[in-house]
N, C-alpha and C positions, 0 to 999 in steps of 0.2 A: 826618557821618553821610547828611546830603542828596547828596551828592555820588555816594556808593555808590547812591542810587534812581534816579538822573537816566538819561534814556536814552539817554544817550554812553556809560556806565559798565555800568551795570545788567544791558544781554545779555551785555555781555561779561564778567562776574562769573558769571552764570547758566551761559554759556556754557561757561567752564571747568570748571564744576563738573559740568554734564552731560557732560561731553568724559570728564570722572574717570571718573564712573559708568559711560559708554558702553566707556571701555577696560578697566574688571573685566568690563562683562558679558561681550565678545567674547578678551578674553585672558586676563583671569584664573586661567582653569582650566588652562591649560598649564605654571604654573611646578610645583607639585607631583600633584595629584590626576589623573591622566592614567589611571585604572581604575575612575573612577565612568561609570555609563551613560550613554551619550550623550543620551538623552532626559530622565535628572535635570539635567546638564549645561545643555539646554537651557531646560527650565524653569525652573532657577535664573538663567540669563543675563534671560531674557526679565524677570523679578522685578526684578533690577536695572536692565533696559532701559525699565522702566516709570517708574522712577525720572527716567533721564536725559530720558522723553521730556516729565514732569512740569517739568523746568528748560528745558528746550531750547525747549519752544512758548510759554511766555511769554518768552522771553529774544528771540524773535523779533517776538514782538506787539509788545512795549514797544520794542524796537529800530526796528522799521520805522519811527516817528517821525521818524528822526532818519539812517536807513541806509537805502541804496536795498538790495534781495531781494538784487542780486549784491554788494554790501559783505558782508550776513550773510551770505551763503555760504560769502564768501571770508576771513572771519574765524574761522568756524566750522571752515574746514578747517585755517587755519592752528593755530587752537587745537587742534585736534586730534591734529595734525603735536607740537606742542609736548609735549602732554601724552603721546602715546606715547613719545615719545624719552625722555623722563623716567621712565615704566613699565617700559620695556624694558632701561633700563639701572640702575633703583633696585630695581625689583621685579623681572624675571626675569635679575638680572645678564648682560644680555647686551654686550658691548662693541659701542662705538661707532665706525665705525670713520671713517678723513678720506674716504669716500665717500657714508658716511650725512650728513657733515656737506654736504660739499658741495652734492649733489642737494635736502637740504632747504634749505639756503640759495638754491639755484635756485628752487623753489618759492616759498620767500618773498619773493624779489624778484619772482616773475610775479605775484603775490600783491598786493603793493606797488602792481602797475599799476592794478590793479581801482581804487584810491582817489583817484588821479590825474585831473583835471579833474572836471567836473559828471556825466557819464557815466551 
């Protein structure tokens, strides 16, 4: 259990959780309910996003002890992409094409460059 609270692992777990909430806040309303008034959808999304912020802010504070800000942002973007792919495929039932996979792989490759060297 101590490994889960380490500054190397805790930010990753918190960012995964925060991105799940943010993905639902931004895209969850697209599945079935397109008839709710937009202001209601926005208010509900803000409520969900508050939970996301309560996870993302500590993730970055904890992670800053061992990661650069650029590395934290890069992790967040790659996690966002992974969460979105799963959400889109499993929750929204949207197909995932070869072009999506190649594009996401290129983004992940670019993100890996951020972790090279000391910089």
